[in-house]
C-alpha positions in Angstrom: -0.3 0.2 0.4 1.3 3.9 -0.7 2.3 6.3 1.8 -0.7 8.1 -0.1 -3.0 5.1 -0.4 -2.5 4.8 3.1 -3.2 8.1 4.9 -6.6 9.7 6.4 -8.3 11.5 4.6 -9.0 15.6 6.4 -12.2 15.9 8.0 -13.3 19.3 7.6 -16.3 21.0 8.9 -17.7 23.6 7.0 -19.1 27.1 8.3 -21.1 29.2 6.2 -24.3 31.2 6.9 -25.7 30.6 3.2 -27.7 27.1 3.0 -27.6 26.7 -0.5 -23.8 27.7 -1.1 -22.7 25.8 2.9 -24.6 22.9 1.4 -22.2 22.9 -2.6 -18.7 23.5 -0.7 -20.1 20.0 0.7 -21.0 18.8 -2.1 -17.5 19.8 -3.8 -15.7 18.5 -0.9 -18.0 15.0 -0.6 -15.9 14.8 -4.6 -12.4 15.4 -3.5 -9.8 13.0 -2.5 -8.2 13.5 0.8 -11.2 15.5 2.3 -14.0 13.8 4.7 -16.7 16.4 5.9 -18.0 15.8 9.5 -20.5 18.5 9.9 -21.8 21.9 8.7 -22.5 24.5 10.5 -24.4 28.0 10.2 -22.2 30.4 12.1 -19.8 31.0 13.9 -21.0 29.9 17.5 -22.1 26.3 15.3 -18.7 26.4 14.6 -17.8 26.2 17.4 -19.7 24.0 19.2 -19.1 21.5 16.2 -15.6 21.7 16.6 -15.7 21.2 20.2 -18.0 17.9 19.7 -16.0 16.5 16.6 -12.4 17.8 16.5 -11.6 18.0 13.6 -8.5 18.9 11.7 -9.6 22.0 10.0 -12.8 23.9 9.4 -13.1 26.5 6.5 -14.9 29.3 7.6 -17.1 32.0 6.5 -16.3 35.6 7.8 -20.0 36.7 7.7 -22.1 35.2 9.5 -24.4 35.7 11.9 -24.8 35.5 15.7 -20.8 34.9 15.7 -18.6 36.0 13.2 -16.1 33.6 11.1 -13.6 35.8 13.1 -14.1 35.9 16.2 -15.2 32.1 15.4 -11.2 31.9 14.3 -10.3 32.8 18.0 -12.0 31.0 19.9 -11.5 28.2 17.8 -7.7 28.4 17.9 -7.1 29.4 21.4 -9.9 26.5 22.6 -9.3 23.6 20.4 -5.3 24.9 19.0 -5.2 21.2 17.4 -8.3 22.5 14.3 -6.7 24.7 11.7 -8.9 27.5 10.1 -8.4 27.8 6.4 -11.1 30.5 5.3 -13.0 30.9 2.3 -14.8 33.5 1.7 -15.8 36.5 -1.2 -13.5 38.9 0.4 -10.1 39.4 -0.3 -9.2 43.2 1.3 -7.9 44.2 4.1 -10.4 44.3 6.2 -11.0 41.0 6.1 -7.7 39.4 5.3 -5.0 41.0 8.2 -8.5 40.3 10.7 -8.4 36.7 10.4 -5.2 36.3 10.1 -4.1 37.8 13.5 -7.3 35.5 14.8 -5.5 32.5 13.7 -6.4 31.7 10.7 -4.0 29.4 8.4 -5.3 29.4 5.4 -7.2 32.3 3.3 -9.2 31.3 0.1 -11.7 33.4 -1.9 -15.3 31.6 -3.6 -13.8 30.7 -6.7 -10.6 28.6 -5.4 -10.8 25.2 -6.8 -11.6 21.7 -6.0 -7.2 21.4 -5.9 -6.6 25.0 -4.6 -8.7 23.4 -2.2 -7.2 20.6 -0.7 -3.3 22.2 -1.3 -5.0 24.1 1.7 -5.9 22.0 3.7 -3.2 19.7 3.2 -0.8 23.1 3.6 -2.0 23.6 6.7 -2.2 20.4 8.3 1.2 20.2 7.6 2.1 23.5 9.1 2.6 25.9 6.1 -0.2 28.6 5.4 -2.8 27.7 2.3 -3.5 31.0 1.0 -4.6 31.6 -2.4 -1.5 33.0 -5.0 -4.2 36.4 -4.7 -4.0 36.8 -1.2 -0.3 35.9 -0.2 -0.2 38.7 -3.9 -1.2 41.2 -1.6 0.0 40.2 1.6 3.3 40.7 -0.4 1.8 44.2 -1.7 1.4 45.4 2.1 4.8 44.0 3.1 6.0 46.1 0.9 4.5 50.0 0.9 6.5 52.0 2.5 5.2 53.1 6.0 5.0 56.8 6.1 7.9 58.9 6.7 7.5 59.6 10.9 7.0 63.7 12.1 9.1 65.5 12.2 10.2 66.1 15.8 10.0 69.5 16.7 12.9 71.2 18.2 13.1 72.7 21.8 11.7 76.3 21.9 14.8 78.7 22.7 14.0 79.3 26.8 14.7 83.3 28.0 14.8 84.7 24.5 18.2 82.5 24.1 19.8 82.4 19.8 20.3 79.6 17.9 23.8 79.9 18.2 23.9 80.6 22.2 21.6 77.6 22.7 24.3 75.7 20.8 26.6 77.2 22.8 25.0 76.0 26.4 24.6 72.6 25.1 28.7 72.5 24.3 29.3 73.6 27.6 26.8 71.1 29.1 29.2 68.3 26.8 31.6 69.7 29.0 34.2 71.5 26.4 36.4 74.4 27.0 35.6 78.2 25.7 39.0 77.2 23.2 36.6 73.3 22.2 34.0 75.4 21.2 35.2 77.4 19.4 37.3 74.8 17.3 33.7 72.9 17.0 32.3 76.3 15.6 34.6 77.5 13.4 34.7 81.2 14.9 37.2 82.4 17.8 37.4 82.1 21.3 36.1 85.5 22.0 33.1 85.2 20.4 32.9 82.0 22.2 33.0 84.5 25.1 31.0 86.9 23.8 28.2 84.3 23.4 28.4 82.7 27.2 28.2 86.0 28.5 24.8 87.1 26.4 23.6 84.0 27.2 24.4 84.2 30.7 22.5 87.6 31.1 19.5 86.7 30.0 19.4 83.3 31.9 20.8 85.1 35.3 23.0 81.7 35.5 26.6 83.3 36.7 28.9 79.8 36.0 29.3 76.4 34.1 27.7 73.7 36.5 24.5 76.4 36.3 24.8 76.3 32.6 24.9 72.6 32.4 21.8 72.0 35.3 19.7 75.2 33.0 20.6 73.3 30.2 19.3 69.5 31.0 16.0 71.2 32.9 15.1 73.4 29.5 15.6 70.4 27.3 18.5 71.2 25.7 20.3 68.3 26.8 18.8 64.2 26.7 20.4 62.4 30.1 22.2 59.7 29.0 20.7 56.8 29.1 21.6 53.6 31.1 
């Protein structure tokens, strides 16, 4: 006996609120190799109850159903019965349907125009630990992942306190970093006399008396952030 012949069929529950659609899916699955339909449900609550009763391998889950929709049913099944996988089988392939279902724990996602072979592949994929996604859904996921993230909003620079100019703030920050007047002059490409003028001006505007006060002032006004550990 070959390995394929000896393999047990996947036990499947079908959940769809439209009777004609549900019965059609059950009929189609009955013709497919490797699948045994063990139950059908008209809404999410019934699907959860059938999973608890029958412990199927896979639920083919519609999304938009009364009482309990497919996303909530998927979440409950994956939480309460982790041995059962969920493959969404729905009309909708928009982001508002796709991503909540995947976040709820669905391992597969097909649209209702999927053929029998595609359904079988999806069921086999989720049972082997892979994702059972239709080609169109895979493309949508790739498109979504490749979309550039929105650029972060620029952080506004702290407002200069006490009427300090941008250059005076720059000098104050360098003082807080421990630079001497000569080092500040080299950093800013100005003379030491110019640095002293800026320091005298910012001290006069802020009422500071020495460099130690200047350091505390720079931190207190958000011009310098304390080092993170």
